[in-house]
C-alpha positions in Angstrom: 38.9 -127.3 116.1 36.7 -127.3 112.9 36.6 -125.2 109.9 33.5 -123.4 110.0 32.7 -124.5 113.3 30.1 -122.2 115.2 30.8 -121.8 118.8 27.9 -122.4 121.4 26.2 -119.9 123.5 26.4 -117.0 120.6 23.3 -114.8 119.5 22.9 -114.7 115.5 21.3 -111.6 114.9 22.4 -108.4 113.5 21.4 -104.8 113.8 21.0 -102.6 111.1 20.3 -98.6 111.4 18.8 -96.8 108.3 18.3 -92.7 108.2 15.4 -92.3 105.6 16.5 -94.1 102.6 20.5 -93.9 103.1 22.1 -96.3 105.2 24.5 -94.8 107.5 25.7 -98.1 109.2 27.3 -101.5 107.8 24.8 -104.3 107.7 27.5 -106.7 109.1 30.4 -106.1 111.3 33.5 -109.2 111.4 36.0 -109.1 113.7 38.7 -111.5 112.9 40.9 -112.7 115.8 43.5 -115.2 116.1 46.7 -116.0 117.8 50.4 -114.7 116.6 51.2 -116.2 112.9 47.8 -117.8 112.7 46.7 -116.0 109.3 44.1 -113.7 110.7 45.4 -111.0 108.4 45.1 -113.2 105.4 41.5 -114.5 106.3 40.2 -110.9 106.8 41.6 -110.3 103.3 40.4 -112.8 101.6 36.8 -111.9 103.2 37.3 -108.3 101.9 38.4 -109.3 98.7 35.6 -111.9 97.7 32.7 -110.2 99.7 33.6 -106.5 98.8 34.0 -105.8 102.4 36.1 -102.8 104.1 38.5 -104.0 105.8 40.9 -102.3 108.4 43.7 -104.0 110.8 45.0 -102.7 114.1 48.4 -102.6 112.2 46.7 -99.8 110.2 46.2 -97.4 113.5 49.8 -98.6 114.7 52.0 -97.5 111.4 49.8 -94.2 111.0 50.9 -93.4 114.9 54.4 -93.8 114.0 54.1 -91.8 111.1 52.3 -89.2 113.2 55.3 -89.1 115.3 57.9 -89.0 112.5 59.4 -92.0 113.4 60.5 -94.6 110.9 58.8 -97.8 110.5 60.9 -100.8 111.9 60.5 -103.7 114.5 61.9 -101.5 117.4 59.4 -98.7 116.6 56.1 -101.1 115.7 56.5 -103.0 119.2 57.3 -99.7 120.9 54.2 -97.8 119.5 51.9 -101.2 120.1 53.5 -101.5 123.8 52.2 -97.8 124.3 48.5 -98.4 123.0 48.1 -101.3 125.8 49.5 -99.1 128.4 47.1 -97.2 131.2 43.9 -98.2 129.7 45.1 -96.6 125.7 44.0 -99.9 124.0 40.6 -98.3 123.7 42.2 -96.0 121.3 43.0 -98.3 119.0 39.3 -99.3 118.5 38.1 -95.8 118.1 41.1 -95.1 115.6 40.4 -97.9 113.6 36.6 -97.4 114.0 37.4 -93.8 112.7 39.7 -95.3 109.7 36.8 -97.6 108.0 33.4 -95.5 109.1 33.2 -93.3 106.2 33.0 -96.6 103.5 30.0 -97.7 101.7 30.5 -101.3 101.9 27.6 -103.4 103.5 30.7 -105.5 105.3 32.8 -104.1 107.5 36.0 -106.3 108.5 38.0 -105.7 111.4 41.4 -107.4 112.4 43.6 -107.7 114.9 41.7 -106.3 117.8 43.4 -107.4 121.2 40.9 -106.4 124.0 37.4 -106.8 124.9 37.2 -103.2 125.3 38.5 -102.5 121.8 35.6 -104.7 120.6 32.9 -102.6 122.9 34.2 -99.7 121.3 33.5 -101.2 117.9 30.3 -102.2 118.7 29.1 -98.9 120.4 30.2 -96.8 117.4 28.5 -99.4 114.9 25.7 -99.6 116.8 25.7 -103.3 116.7 27.1 -106.7 117.9 30.1 -107.5 116.0 30.7 -111.1 115.0 33.6 -112.7 115.8 35.6 -115.1 113.6 38.7 -116.8 114.7 41.7 -117.9 112.9 42.7 -121.1 114.1 46.7 -123.1 113.1 48.6 -125.6 115.2 51.3 -124.1 117.5 54.2 -125.9 115.2 52.9 -124.4 112.0 52.5 -121.1 113.4 56.0 -120.9 114.4 57.1 -121.9 111.1 55.3 -119.1 109.3 56.7 -117.0 111.7 60.1 -118.0 111.1 59.6 -117.8 107.4 58.0 -114.1 108.0 61.0 -112.9 110.0 58.7 -110.1 111.2 59.1 -110.2 115.1 63.0 -111.2 115.4 62.5 -114.3 116.8 61.7 -117.8 115.9 60.7 -121.6 117.7 57.8 -123.0 119.6 59.0 -121.4 122.9 59.1 -117.8 121.1 55.3 -118.4 119.5 54.5 -119.8 122.9 55.7 -116.4 124.6 54.0 -114.3 122.1 50.7 -116.4 122.7 50.9 -116.0 126.5 51.8 -112.0 125.9 48.9 -111.6 123.5 46.5 -113.4 125.9 47.5 -111.0 129.0 46.5 -108.2 126.5 42.9 -109.6 126.1 43.2 -112.2 123.0 42.3 -114.7 125.0 38.8 -113.2 125.9 37.9 -112.5 122.1 39.0 -116.0 121.1 36.4 -117.6 123.8 33.9 -115.0 122.3 34.1 -116.0 119.1 31.0 -117.0 117.0 32.9 -118.8 114.2 36.2 -120.6 113.6 37.9 -121.2 110.5 41.0 -123.6 110.0 44.1 -122.3 108.3 46.1 -125.4 108.6 45.7 -126.7 105.1 45.5 -125.2 101.5 44.3 -121.8 100.3 41.6 -123.8 98.6 40.8 -125.4 102.2 40.4 -121.7 103.8 38.6 -120.6 101.1 36.1 -123.3 101.6 35.9 -122.8 105.3 35.2 -119.0 105.1 32.4 -119.5 102.6 30.7 -121.6 105.0 30.9 -118.9 107.8 29.8 -116.2 105.0 27.0 -118.2 103.9 25.4 -118.2 107.4 26.0 -114.4 108.0 25.1 -112.8 104.3 21.9 -113.2 102.9 21.4 -114.1 99.3 
């Protein structure tokens, strides 16, 4: 995959909603997706910081639910609550909560990171009253395995572990979002390389 590459077959129009002179919706909604340890959170944070965007990620929703239940935050509770959200059609709750956490912000750009299903995407688009632009963060399998081992976040390491996580994420619906990505940025090089890739994408989206 090429950094800053535009995926085919996707519309480029964005919808704006105004009420008198007061804007009540963002001008642009970005959804950053990617396979485990691809660096999607880092990409979303870089966009938010450089382009003054409001940002929320699905992990924020999970952590808030853990706190609401009065549970300690650790690998076990994160996995259990995340699994609960993805059972019996409850995955759309993640989309609703993510939107509620960001909707009051006055930024022109909203960045939502970590959605894992098409249903979650549709919730965001319905609430935002516009189509979201999906940006996929890409990195090779071996590099993602190395990052995962370094982070020690999920308690597993190795190529087979990452393959299993990829399989589980795609089963939840990430594969659909990846196929619908309008842009792809490579996170296989340096931070500077990644920043250049993001800038190429944002120049296509943000009007001067």
